[in-house]
All heavy atoms as an XYZ file, in Angstrom:
897
protein
N       0.838     -1.176      0.000
C       0.000      0.000      0.000
C       0.884      1.241      0.000
O       1.854      1.325      0.735
C      -0.889      0.001      1.244
C      -1.657      1.294      1.391
S      -2.518      1.488      2.966
C      -3.725      0.219      2.859
N       0.524      2.172     -0.806
C       1.245      3.438     -0.847
C       0.343      4.516     -0.269
O      -0.795      4.675     -0.683
C       1.629      3.766     -2.285
C       2.386      5.060     -2.412
C       2.710      5.340     -3.883
N       3.271      6.645     -4.040
C       4.566      6.901     -4.069
N       5.427      5.908     -3.961
N       5.003      8.124     -4.217
N       0.866      5.251      0.691
C       0.112      6.330      1.333
C       0.821      7.635      1.050
O       2.027      7.753      1.265
C       0.008      6.105      2.856
C      -0.710      7.256      3.519
C      -0.691      4.794      3.152
N       0.069      8.584      0.551
C       0.629      9.909      0.311
C      -0.182     10.927      1.086
O      -1.397     10.847      1.142
C       0.586     10.246     -1.184
C       1.530      9.401     -2.008
C       1.559      9.833     -3.467
O       1.388     11.033     -3.733
O       1.741      8.955     -4.305
N       0.507     11.860      1.693
C      -0.167     12.919      2.444
C       0.278     14.263      1.902
O       1.457     14.473      1.611
C       0.177     12.810      3.919
N      -0.674     15.143      1.756
C      -0.346     16.490      1.305
C      -0.692     17.443      2.441
O      -1.854     17.557      2.843
C      -1.146     16.831      0.055
C      -0.692     18.106     -0.604
C      -1.411     18.313     -1.914
O      -2.625     18.438     -1.931
N      -0.660     18.326     -3.002
N       0.321     18.081      2.976
C       0.127     19.017      4.080
C       0.355     20.417      3.537
O       1.450     20.747      3.101
C       1.097     18.711      5.239
C       0.831     17.297      5.764
C       0.937     19.732      6.354
C       1.810     16.839      6.807
N      -0.710     21.213      3.564
C      -0.614     22.565      3.028
C      -0.756     23.633      4.112
O      -0.366     24.769      3.901
C      -1.693     22.802      1.954
O      -2.979     22.537      2.517
C      -1.462     21.883      0.760
N      -1.313     23.260      5.266
C      -1.467     24.210      6.354
C      -0.077     24.603      6.871
O       0.736     23.740      7.218
C      -2.296     23.577      7.481
C      -2.465     24.514      8.657
O      -3.260     25.464      8.544
O      -1.781     24.289      9.680
N       0.202     25.890      6.927
C       1.535     26.375      7.301
C       1.959     25.897      8.692
O       3.119     25.536      8.910
C       1.578     27.904      7.236
N       1.039     25.878      9.628
C       1.366     25.428     10.982
C       1.758     23.961     10.984
O       2.722     23.562     11.641
C       0.165     25.656     11.926
O      -0.173     27.044     11.898
C       0.486     25.237     13.338
N       1.015     23.148     10.241
C       1.328     21.721     10.179
C       2.648     21.476      9.448
O       3.414     20.587      9.830
C       0.181     20.959      9.520
C      -1.072     20.945     10.385
C      -2.273     20.332      9.682
O      -2.201     20.065      8.462
O      -3.283     20.105     10.371
N       2.926     22.267      8.417
C       4.206     22.145      7.708
C       5.347     22.442      8.667
O       6.338     21.703      8.726
C       4.256     23.082      6.482
C       5.657     23.173      5.914
C       3.274     22.612      5.413
N       5.212     23.513      9.459
C       6.250     23.851     10.439
C       6.401     22.744     11.482
O       7.507     22.434     11.920
C       5.939     25.192     11.111
C       6.242     26.392     10.229
C       6.239     27.698     11.012
N       4.995     27.976     11.704
C       3.925     28.565     11.150
N       3.974     28.948      9.881
N       2.839     28.797     11.852
N       5.291     22.134     11.866
C       5.359     21.061     12.854
C       6.125     19.862     12.293
O       6.969     19.291     12.977
C       3.953     20.629     13.273
C       3.951     19.614     14.390
C       2.551     19.288     14.867
O       1.562     19.587     14.220
N       2.473     18.669     16.028
N       5.863     19.491     11.043
C       6.600     18.385     10.421
C       8.081     18.731     10.317
O       8.944     17.906     10.649
C       6.012     18.044      9.029
C       6.921     17.078      8.276
C       4.615     17.456      9.164
N       8.380     19.942      9.892
C       9.780     20.366      9.789
C      10.454     20.366     11.164
O      11.602     19.958     11.292
C       9.866     21.748      9.138
C       9.488     21.728      7.664
C       9.327     23.119      7.072
O       9.224     24.116      7.849
O       9.280     23.214      5.825
N       9.750     20.823     12.185
C      10.301     20.825     13.540
C      10.583     19.395     13.997
O      11.657     19.113     14.538
C       9.324     21.518     14.495
C       9.783     21.509     15.916
C      10.703     22.336     16.491
C       9.363     20.604     16.943
N      10.873     22.008     17.824
C      10.054     20.944     18.122
C       8.464     19.546     16.986
C       9.881     20.272     19.326
C       8.286     18.875     18.185
C       8.994     19.237     19.328
N       9.626     18.484     13.783
C       9.828     17.087     14.173
C      11.026     16.481     13.448
O      11.841     15.784     14.054
C       8.564     16.266     13.882
C       7.399     16.475     14.847
C       6.130     15.836     14.296
C       7.736     15.915     16.220
N      11.140     16.758     12.150
C      12.281     16.235     11.392
C      13.587     16.760     11.976
O      14.557     16.017     12.112
C      12.171     16.633      9.921
C      11.134     15.839      9.164
C      11.044     16.292      7.723
O      10.584     17.384      7.441
N      11.496     15.433      6.817
N      13.607     18.039     12.326
C      14.811     18.642     12.867
C      15.162     18.069     14.243
O      16.306     17.670     14.488
C      14.620     20.158     12.968
O      15.684     20.750     13.659
N      14.198     18.020     15.138
C      14.436     17.541     16.499
C      14.841     16.068     16.497
O      15.738     15.652     17.230
C      13.183     17.753     17.376
C      13.294     17.019     18.690
C      12.952     19.236     17.614
N      14.188     15.284     15.655
C      14.443     13.847     15.638
C      15.594     13.450     14.712
O      16.015     12.300     14.715
C      13.168     13.100     15.219
C      11.979     13.289     16.167
C      10.725     12.680     15.565
C      12.281     12.682     17.531
N      16.074     14.403     13.925
C      17.155     14.096     12.992
C      16.730     13.134     11.903
O      17.500     12.265     11.486
N      15.503     13.270     11.454
C      14.948     12.396     10.421
C      14.751     13.212      9.157
O      14.055     14.227      9.167
C      13.586     11.803     10.877
C      12.967     10.960      9.788
C      13.754     10.997     12.139
N      15.370     12.773      8.089
C      15.214     13.521      6.840
C      14.113     12.928      5.963
O      13.537     13.613      5.147
C      16.532     13.539      6.063
O      16.924     12.215      5.758
N      13.836     11.657      6.165
C      12.821     11.010      5.334
C      11.473     10.996      6.054
O      11.357     10.487      7.162
C      13.258      9.578      4.992
C      14.565      9.588      4.170
C      14.877      8.245      3.558
N      13.817      7.808      2.659
C      13.224      6.611      2.753
N      13.581      5.752      3.660
N      12.273      6.281      1.901
N      10.478     11.528      5.410
C       9.147     11.599      6.020
C       8.534     10.228      6.287
O       7.791     10.080      7.256
C       8.235     12.457      5.155
C       8.590     13.931      5.233
C       7.695     14.755      4.336
C       8.117     16.198      4.329
N       9.370     16.499      3.664
N       8.799      9.193      5.471
C       8.192      7.891      5.775
C       8.543      7.372      7.174
O       7.707      6.776      7.838
C       8.744      6.964      4.688
C       8.995      7.872      3.532
C       9.470      9.164      4.160
N       9.768      7.608      7.640
C      10.134      7.180      8.997
C       9.281      7.908     10.030
O       8.813      7.323     11.002
C      11.611      7.450      9.275
C      12.552      6.534      8.533
C      13.991      6.852      8.895
C      14.947      5.934      8.145
N      16.336      6.179      8.512
N       9.100      9.193      9.803
C       8.294      9.999     10.703
C       6.845      9.507     10.703
O       6.234      9.350     11.770
C       8.352     11.469     10.267
C       7.704     12.498     11.172
C       8.423     12.569     12.502
C       7.718     13.857     10.494
N       6.313      9.223      9.544
C       4.936      8.752      9.418
C       4.771      7.380     10.078
O       3.786      7.129     10.778
C       4.496      8.695      7.937
C       4.560     10.090      7.290
C       3.109      8.096      7.793
C       3.689     11.129      7.946
N       5.728      6.480      9.886
C       5.643      5.145     10.503
C       5.586      5.255     12.022
O       4.781      4.592     12.674
C       6.813      4.269     10.070
C       6.599      3.599      8.727
C       7.593      2.474      8.501
N       8.981      2.919      8.455
C       9.611      3.325      7.360
N       8.988      3.328      6.204
N      10.864      3.715      7.409
N       6.455      6.081     12.596
C       6.432      6.246     14.050
C       5.145      6.917     14.520
O       4.601      6.569     15.570
C       7.645      7.034     14.524
C       8.852      6.146     14.777
O       8.846      4.989     14.309
O       9.787      6.603     15.454
N       4.665      7.887     13.755
C       3.412      8.560     14.108
C       2.259      7.556     14.093
O       1.412      7.555     14.994
C       3.138      9.721     13.157
N       2.223      6.678     13.099
C       1.180      5.657     13.033
C       1.298      4.670     14.187
O       0.300      4.239     14.758
C       1.234      4.912     11.695
C       0.705      5.685     10.497
C       0.984      4.916      9.210
C      -0.779      5.964     10.645
N       2.526      4.300     14.536
C       2.727      3.385     15.663
C       2.213      4.015     16.956
O       1.544      3.357     17.762
C       4.207      3.024     15.788
N       2.522      5.285     17.158
C       2.074      5.983     18.358
C       0.552      6.113     18.378
O      -0.088      5.863     19.408
C       2.726      7.366     18.441
C       2.381      8.217     19.661
C       2.761      7.499     20.945
C       3.090      9.552     19.567
N      -0.054      6.471     17.251
C      -1.507      6.591     17.189
C      -2.164      5.229     17.413
O      -3.158      5.125     18.133
C      -1.939      7.179     15.847
C      -3.448      7.352     15.667
C      -4.032      8.291     16.719
C      -3.754      7.858     14.266
N      -1.604      4.184     16.822
C      -2.159      2.846     17.020
C      -2.141      2.440     18.480
O      -3.123      1.911     19.011
N      -1.031      2.703     19.155
C      -0.929      2.390     20.582
C      -1.961      3.202     21.370
O      -2.653      2.660     22.237
C       0.486      2.691     21.091
C       0.593      2.614     22.578
C       0.723      1.482     23.339
C       0.535      3.717     23.492
N       0.760      1.819     24.675
C       0.650      3.179     24.794
C       0.405      5.094     23.328
C       0.630      3.985     25.926
C       0.395      5.890     24.461
C       0.504      5.337     25.737
N      -2.069      4.493     21.071
C      -2.990      5.358     21.802
C      -4.432      4.890     21.620
O      -5.210      4.855     22.579
C      -2.828      6.810     21.342
N      -4.803      4.502     20.413
C      -6.165      4.026     20.168
C      -6.416      2.729     20.939
O      -7.474      2.561     21.557
C      -6.424      3.851     18.654
C      -7.711      3.087     18.391
C      -6.469      5.214     17.967
N      -5.456      1.813     20.934
C      -5.628      0.570     21.696
C      -5.810      0.862     23.186
O      -6.646      0.242     23.855
C      -4.434     -0.364     21.482
C      -4.462     -1.068     20.128
C      -3.405     -2.163     20.022
N      -2.047     -1.678     20.184
C      -1.317     -1.129     19.208
N      -1.823     -1.012     17.994
N      -0.088     -0.720     19.436
N      -5.059      1.808     23.713
C      -5.191      2.174     25.124
C      -6.578      2.745     25.417
O      -7.214      2.392     26.405
C      -4.111      3.179     25.527
C      -2.706      2.610     25.503
C      -2.518      1.480     26.494
O      -2.751      1.693     27.708
O      -2.158      0.373     26.058
N      -7.039      3.640     24.556
C      -8.349      4.260     24.756
C      -9.457      3.217     24.634
O     -10.409      3.209     25.422
C      -8.551      5.426     23.751
C      -9.989      5.899     23.724
C      -7.625      6.580     24.101
N      -9.332      2.307     23.678
C     -10.343      1.258     23.530
C     -10.361      0.327     24.749
O     -11.380     -0.288     25.044
C     -10.109      0.449     22.255
C     -10.424      1.170     20.954
C     -10.045      0.307     19.755
C     -11.898      1.571     20.886
N      -9.252      0.242     25.447
C      -9.183     -0.569     26.661
C      -9.692      0.215     27.873
O      -9.620     -0.268     28.999
C      -7.751     -1.051     26.897
N     -10.156      1.442     27.650
C     -10.714      2.240     28.737
C      -9.711      3.095     29.469
O     -10.012      3.645     30.526
N      -8.504      3.218     28.932
C      -7.473      4.012     29.598
C      -7.357      5.396     28.946
O      -7.860      5.620     27.866
C      -6.143      3.270     29.540
C      -6.164      1.990     30.373
C      -4.807      1.329     30.438
N      -4.514      0.519     29.277
C      -4.832     -0.763     29.162
N      -5.483     -1.367     30.115
N      -4.512     -1.431     28.083
N      -6.675      6.310     29.636
C      -6.406      7.641     29.110
C      -4.924      7.742     28.776
O      -4.092      7.053     29.376
C      -6.755      8.715     30.129
C      -8.219      8.846     30.407
C      -8.487      9.983     31.384
O      -7.611     10.408     32.138
N      -9.702     10.486     31.375
N      -4.606      8.631     27.858
C      -3.214      8.913     27.521
C      -2.799     10.091     28.396
O      -3.477     11.117     28.432
C      -3.061      9.270     26.024
C      -3.702      8.193     25.133
C      -1.607      9.494     25.668
C      -3.173      6.799     25.355
N      -1.689      9.930     29.106
C      -1.279     10.971     30.043
C       0.234     11.091     30.091
O       0.962     10.175     29.720
C      -1.820     10.674     31.433
N       0.693     12.241     30.571
C       2.113     12.516     30.756
C       2.320     12.911     32.202
O       1.582     13.733     32.748
C       2.528     13.657     29.821
O       3.813     14.109     30.140
N       3.343     12.321     32.826
C       3.666     12.681     34.205
C       5.173     12.883     34.314
O       5.932     12.459     33.450
C       3.212     11.604     35.216
C       3.860     10.247     34.901
C       1.712     11.474     35.223
C       3.572      9.178     35.940
N       5.594     13.531     35.375
C       7.017     13.692     35.597
C       7.500     15.086     35.281
O       6.725     16.023     35.151
N       8.802     15.215     35.153
C       9.394     16.521     34.907
C       9.502     17.302     36.200
O       9.518     16.757     37.298
N       9.573     18.612     36.075
C       9.733     19.472     37.251
C       8.519     19.438     38.165
O       8.637     19.619     39.362
C      10.005     20.916     36.819
C      11.339     21.027     36.105
O      12.223     20.196     36.310
N      11.476     22.028     35.265
N       7.344     19.251     37.587
C       6.125     19.200     38.402
C       5.592     17.764     38.401
O       4.540     17.475     37.876
C       5.083     20.191     37.893
C       4.788     20.019     36.417
O       5.475     19.215     35.757
O       3.858     20.670     35.931
N       6.348     16.864     39.031
C       6.061     15.434     38.959
C       4.719     15.051     39.574
O       4.248     13.952     39.355
C       7.183     14.634     39.613
O       7.294     14.998     40.970
N       4.107     15.946     40.338
C       2.791     15.647     40.890
C       1.675     15.910     39.886
O       0.553     15.482     40.087
C       2.527     16.487     42.139
C       3.443     16.101     43.289
O       3.979     14.976     43.257
O       3.616     16.917     44.205
N       1.989     16.589     38.835
C       0.990     16.984     37.851
C       0.847     15.902     36.778
O       1.836     15.345     36.315
C       1.404     18.305     37.215
C       0.513     18.805     36.162
C      -0.522     19.741     36.706
N      -1.203     20.297     35.542
C      -2.418     20.724     35.579
N      -3.067     20.728     36.700
N      -2.980     21.194     34.509
N      -0.394     15.625     36.398
C      -0.680     14.672     35.321
C      -1.375     15.442     34.209
O      -2.382     16.109     34.425
C      -1.596     13.529     35.812
C      -0.890     12.746     36.912
C      -1.990     12.628     34.647
C      -1.759     11.686     37.559
N      -0.807     15.363     33.007
C      -1.376     16.020     31.843
C      -2.006     14.955     30.955
O      -1.337     14.021     30.524
C      -0.288     16.750     31.043
C       0.394     17.855     31.815
C       1.544     17.604     32.555
C      -0.125     19.144     31.805
C       2.164     18.612     33.265
C       0.496     20.164     32.512
C       1.640     19.892     33.243
O       2.249     20.887     33.938
N      -3.303     15.088     30.699
C      -3.951     14.130     29.802
C      -3.906     14.667     28.376
O      -3.840     15.873     28.146
C      -5.406     13.858     30.212
O      -6.129     15.081     30.208
C      -5.474     13.223     31.585
N      -3.919     13.755     27.433
C      -3.807     14.112     26.024
C      -4.934     13.456     25.249
O      -5.277     12.297     25.484
C      -2.466     13.622     25.467
C      -2.326     13.811     23.984
C      -2.063     15.065     23.451
C      -2.479     12.738     23.117
C      -1.940     15.249     22.077
C      -2.360     12.910     21.743
C      -2.090     14.169     21.233
N      -5.504     14.211     24.337
C      -6.521     13.643     23.463
C      -6.518     14.389     22.139
O      -5.992     15.500     22.038
C      -7.904     13.734     24.111
O      -8.818     12.977     23.359
N      -7.072     13.753     21.153
C      -7.272     14.351     19.832
C      -8.683     13.982     19.402
O      -9.317     13.101     20.006
C      -6.268     13.787     18.806
O      -6.573     12.397     18.592
C      -4.832     13.957     19.250
N      -9.207     14.604     18.358
C     -10.542     14.200     17.887
C     -10.628     12.705     17.561
O     -11.636     12.067     17.867
C     -10.745     15.069     16.643
C      -9.961     16.310     16.934
C      -8.728     15.811     17.654
N      -9.578     12.135     16.995
C      -9.624     10.706     16.689
C      -9.630      9.863     17.960
O     -10.331      8.841     18.033
C      -8.438     10.303     15.814
C      -8.498     10.752     14.352
C      -7.223     10.363     13.625
C      -9.711     10.171     13.656
N      -8.874     10.265     18.974
C      -8.886      9.519     20.231
C     -10.227      9.670     20.942
O     -10.709      8.724     21.579
C      -7.744      9.961     21.135
C      -6.339      9.595     20.657
C      -5.292     10.144     21.610
C      -6.189      8.098     20.484
N     -10.841     10.838     20.845
C     -12.172     11.019     21.419
C     -13.171     10.102     20.733
O     -14.022      9.490     21.374
C     -12.626     12.482     21.293
C     -11.929     13.413     22.246
C     -12.198     13.058     23.695
O     -13.364     12.777     24.061
O     -11.239     13.056     24.486
N     -13.065      9.992     19.419
C     -13.947      9.091     18.667
C     -13.755      7.652     19.149
O     -14.722      6.929     19.351
C     -13.650      9.198     17.179
C     -14.440      8.216     16.344
C     -13.942      8.256     14.933
N     -14.965      8.883     14.121
C     -14.839      9.122     12.853
N     -13.723      8.835     12.234
N     -15.822      9.657     12.163
N     -12.504      7.255     19.348
C     -12.223      5.899     19.825
C     -12.789      5.692     21.224
O     -13.289      4.611     21.535
C     -10.716      5.627     19.808
N     -12.724      6.728     22.071
C     -13.232      6.561     23.437
C     -14.739      6.361     23.429
O     -15.276      5.652     24.276
C     -12.846      7.746     24.320
O     -13.579      8.895     23.980
N     -15.438      6.966     22.466
C     -16.878      6.747     22.359
C     -17.172      5.318     21.921
O     -18.223      4.773     22.220
C     -17.506      7.727     21.375
C     -17.747      9.062     21.991
C     -16.939     10.156     21.915
C     -18.855      9.454     22.807
N     -17.472     11.205     22.623
C     -18.662     10.794     23.176
C     -19.994      8.793     23.237
C     -19.556     11.484     23.966
C     -20.896      9.492     24.024
C     -20.671     10.822     24.385
N     -16.231      4.719     21.195
C     -16.434      3.352     20.729
C     -16.232      2.351     21.862
O     -16.736      1.235     21.809
C     -15.481      3.053     19.578
C     -15.750      3.923     18.364
S     -14.450      3.795     17.147
C     -15.023      2.352     16.261
N     -15.478      2.767     22.877
C     -15.247      1.898     24.026
C     -16.525      1.862     24.853
O     -17.070      2.885     25.208
C     -14.096      2.432     24.886
C     -13.994      1.742     26.209
N     -13.556      0.460     26.329
C     -14.312      2.151     27.452
C     -13.587      0.102     27.612
N     -14.039      1.126     28.308
N     -17.006      0.702     25.126
C     -18.207      0.614     25.948
C     -18.108     -0.584     26.882
O     -17.413     -1.552     26.595
C     -19.448      0.496     25.062
O     -19.383     -0.695     24.300
N     -18.798     -0.440     27.960
C     -18.851     -1.536     28.912
C     -19.803     -2.597     28.379
O     -20.765     -2.298     27.685
C     -19.348     -1.029     30.265
C     -18.427     -0.014     30.905
C     -17.074     -0.607     31.256
O     -17.024     -1.771     31.682
O     -16.075      0.099     31.091
N     -19.545     -3.816     28.739
C     -20.405     -4.914     28.320
C     -21.599     -4.969     29.257
O     -21.457     -4.957     30.475
C     -19.624     -6.216     28.368
C     -20.402     -7.372     27.842
C     -19.536     -8.595     27.743
N     -20.342     -9.677     27.229
C     -20.127    -10.931     27.500
N     -19.102    -11.283     28.239
N     -20.903    -11.857     27.022
N     -22.781     -5.046     28.684
C     -24.003     -5.142     29.468
C     -24.489     -6.579     29.388
O     -24.634     -7.138     28.298
C     -25.091     -4.185     28.918
C     -26.392     -4.366     29.670
C     -24.605     -2.751     28.998
N     -24.711     -7.171     30.542
C     -25.190     -8.546     30.600
C     -26.594     -8.530     31.190
O     -26.806     -8.007     32.281
C     -24.257     -9.427     31.468
C     -24.778    -10.851     31.538
C     -22.843     -9.387     30.927
N     -27.536     -9.057     30.426
C     -28.913     -9.123     30.887
C     -29.199    -10.482     31.493
O     -28.726    -11.506     31.012
C     -29.878     -8.914     29.715
C     -29.994     -7.520     29.136
C     -30.915     -7.529     27.927
C     -30.525     -6.555     30.178
N     -30.007    -10.454     32.518
C     -30.497    -11.716     33.063
C     -31.516    -12.281     32.075
O     -32.051    -11.551     31.229
C     -31.172    -11.473     34.420
O     -32.347    -10.695     34.236
N     -31.826    -13.551     32.155
C     -32.868    -14.108     31.270
C     -34.199    -13.362     31.425
O     -34.911    -13.141     30.447
C     -32.985    -15.566     31.722
C     -31.649    -15.884     32.308
C     -31.189    -14.603     32.956
N     -34.511    -12.949     32.658
C     -35.757    -12.209     32.885
C     -35.732    -10.852     32.184
O     -36.724    -10.409     31.605
C     -36.013    -12.027     34.396
C     -36.235    -13.312     35.151
C     -34.930    -14.039     35.508
O     -33.840    -13.412     35.484
O     -35.001    -15.239     35.811
N     -34.585    -10.158     32.278
C     -34.442     -8.858     31.615
C     -34.561     -8.983     30.107
O     -35.206     -8.158     29.450
N     -33.935    -10.013     29.539
C     -34.033    -10.241     28.093
C     -35.481    -10.524     27.699
O     -35.960    -10.045     26.658
C     -33.127    -11.398     27.684
N     -36.206    -11.273     28.540
C     -37.613    -11.574     28.265
C     -38.454    -10.303     28.291
O     -39.320    -10.095     27.440
C     -38.152    -12.597     29.278
C     -39.583    -13.010     29.037
C     -39.781    -13.687     27.694
O     -38.935    -14.435     27.231
N     -40.896    -13.393     27.050
N     -38.184     -9.413     29.254
C     -38.920     -8.152     29.337
C     -38.708     -7.305     28.085
O     -39.655     -6.711     27.557
C     -38.496     -7.353     30.566
C     -39.043     -7.887     31.865
C     -38.560     -7.057     33.047
O     -37.476     -6.482     33.021
N     -39.381     -7.003     34.096
N     -37.473     -7.239     27.610
C     -37.183     -6.460     26.400
C     -37.901     -7.068     25.199
O     -38.491     -6.356     24.381
C     -35.668     -6.361     26.168
C     -35.052     -5.465     27.241
C     -35.351     -5.831     24.770
C     -33.556     -5.388     27.216
N     -37.874     -8.389     25.090
C     -38.563     -9.069     23.989
C     -40.049     -8.756     24.015
O     -40.650     -8.448     22.978
C     -38.329    -10.594     24.071
O     -36.932    -10.839     24.003
C     -39.033    -11.323     22.946
N     -40.645     -8.795     25.192
C     -42.075     -8.499     25.316
C     -42.381     -7.053     24.937
O     -43.390     -6.773     24.279
C     -42.548     -8.805     26.731
C     -42.601    -10.288     27.043
C     -42.872    -10.584     28.512
O     -43.208     -9.638     29.276
O     -42.752    -11.758     28.894
N     -41.506     -6.129     25.348
C     -41.725     -4.721     25.006
C     -41.600     -4.483     23.504
O     -42.323     -3.668     22.932
C     -40.743     -3.826     25.765
C     -41.039     -3.734     27.252
S     -39.789     -2.783     28.142
C     -40.102     -1.145     27.505
N     -40.674     -5.205     22.857
C     -40.530     -5.067     21.405
C     -41.714     -5.678     20.668
O     -42.170     -5.151     19.649
C     -39.217     -5.709     20.938
C     -37.945     -4.987     21.352
C     -36.726     -5.832     21.015
C     -37.862     -3.626     20.680
N     -42.220     -6.799     21.184
C     -43.367     -7.457     20.548
C     -44.663     -6.687     20.767
O     -45.551     -6.697     19.914
C     -43.533     -8.886     21.094
C     -42.438     -9.823     20.604
O     -41.769     -9.501     19.592
O     -42.246    -10.884     21.246
N     -44.783     -6.025     21.915
C     -46.002     -5.289     22.267
C     -45.639     -3.894     22.763
O     -45.737     -3.607     23.959
C     -46.776     -6.042     23.371
C     -47.138     -7.439     22.938
O     -47.777     -7.618     21.917
N     -46.711     -8.433     23.705
N     -45.225     -3.010     21.846
C     -44.809     -1.675     22.301
C     -45.993     -0.894     22.842
O     -47.130     -1.068     22.394
C     -44.253     -1.029     21.028
C     -44.863     -1.775     19.901
C     -45.139     -3.164     20.405
N     -45.733     -0.019     23.830
C     -46.829      0.789     24.380
C     -47.296      1.817     23.352
O     -46.561      2.192     22.437
C     -46.185      1.459     25.594
C     -44.724      1.465     25.303
C     -44.461      0.242     24.466
N     -48.536      2.258     23.515
C     -49.077      3.309     22.653
C     -48.325      4.615     22.922
O     -47.955      4.896     24.060
C     -50.569      3.506     22.940
C     -51.446      2.366     22.473
C     -51.455      2.242     20.962
O     -51.550      3.271     20.269
O     -51.340      1.101     20.475
N     -48.103      5.419     21.885
C     -47.429      6.702     22.111
C     -48.300      7.628     22.951
O     -49.519      7.621     22.830
C     -47.211      7.262     20.706
C     -48.095      6.470     19.807
C     -48.413      5.183     20.486
N     -47.631      8.432     23.766
C     -48.361      9.386     24.607
C     -48.863     10.540     23.743
O     -48.436     10.727     22.599
C     -47.438      9.925     25.701
O     -46.409     10.705     25.116
N     -49.798     11.338     24.309
C     -50.305     12.501     23.584
C     -49.178     13.474     23.256
O     -49.131     14.040     22.171
C     -51.389     13.214     24.406
C     -52.669     12.399     24.501
O     -52.893     11.542     23.612
O     -53.449     12.619     25.447
N     -48.258     13.642     24.197
C     -47.130     14.570     23.988
C     -46.259     14.097     22.822
O     -45.849     14.890     21.992
C     -46.306     14.681     25.281
C     -45.129     15.588     25.176
C     -45.554     17.043     25.109
N     -44.366     17.870     25.035
C     -44.208     18.861     24.181
N     -45.165     19.193     23.357
N     -43.096     19.553     24.167
N     -45.993     12.796     22.762
C     -45.196     12.253     21.657
C     -45.914     12.444     20.333
O     -45.302     12.806     19.329
C     -44.884     10.774     21.892
C     -44.073     10.074     20.803
C     -42.722     10.774     20.596
C     -43.865      8.613     21.153
N     -47.219     12.241     20.321
C     -47.991     12.456     19.078
C     -47.879     13.911     18.614
O     -47.750     14.192     17.443
C     -49.448     12.060     19.306
C     -49.671     10.575     19.319
C     -51.150     10.250     19.265
N     -51.306      8.814     19.209
C     -51.881      8.086     20.150
N     -52.400      8.668     21.216
N     -51.967      6.795     20.028
N     -47.957     14.847     19.590
C     -47.827     16.262     19.240
C     -46.468     16.553     18.628
O     -46.363     17.246     17.621
C     -48.032     17.140     20.487
C     -49.431     17.188     21.006
C     -49.505     17.909     22.330
O     -48.497     18.295     22.913
N     -50.736     18.101     22.825
N     -45.430     16.026     19.229
C     -44.078     16.247     18.710
C     -43.920     15.643     17.328
O     -43.312     16.243     16.439
C     -43.039     15.672     19.672
C     -42.867     16.387     20.999
C     -41.983     15.570     21.938
C     -42.278     17.770     20.778
N     -44.440     14.465     17.137
C     -44.317     13.790     15.839
C     -45.088     14.518     14.750
O     -44.670     14.553     13.601
C     -44.775     12.331     15.935
C     -43.891     11.465     16.812
S     -42.183     11.399     16.240
C     -42.380     10.451     14.750
N     -46.200     15.131     15.104
C     -46.992     15.831     14.089
C     -46.286     17.089     13.606
O     -46.498     17.545     12.492
C     -48.374     16.175     14.637
O     -48.274     17.146     15.667
N     -45.394     17.646     14.406
C     -44.627     18.839     14.013
C     -43.525     18.523     13.006
O     -43.115     19.376     12.251
C     -43.994     19.495     15.225
C     -44.970     20.118     16.155
C     -44.252     20.822     17.264
N     -45.155     21.044     18.368
C     -44.771     21.412     19.568
N     -43.501     21.600     19.821
N     -45.653     21.591     20.508
N     -43.014     17.282     13.023
C     -41.893     16.942     12.144
C     -42.363     16.615     10.738
O     -41.559     16.552      9.834
C     -41.106     15.764     12.714
O     -41.952     14.617     12.807
C     -40.507     16.102     14.066
N     -43.656     16.409     10.560
C     -44.182     16.157      9.230
C     -43.994     14.755      8.862
O     -44.030     14.170      7.925
């Protein structure tokens, strides 16, 4: 698979150039591979219900959490497993088979949507 990225935003271009300079990497594919590895790890952590955080340095008592829109999306995908008792499953089945009549308020709301 060949992946090509076009970065035109000036801030993002400077960020890539800064990373190349700090890391001593001249080839962008190396930078992209490491970025993908880091993102993959972060997504796996979030899907496991954990947060990405930084601790240490001069203020070692402080914890800095990190997130991005993609990590937030992954955290929404993480969910706890719900286990129903046989009785609970039966109640849901009965409600689906015999749904209650809509209330007057619900009818009013539905009539507004057309």
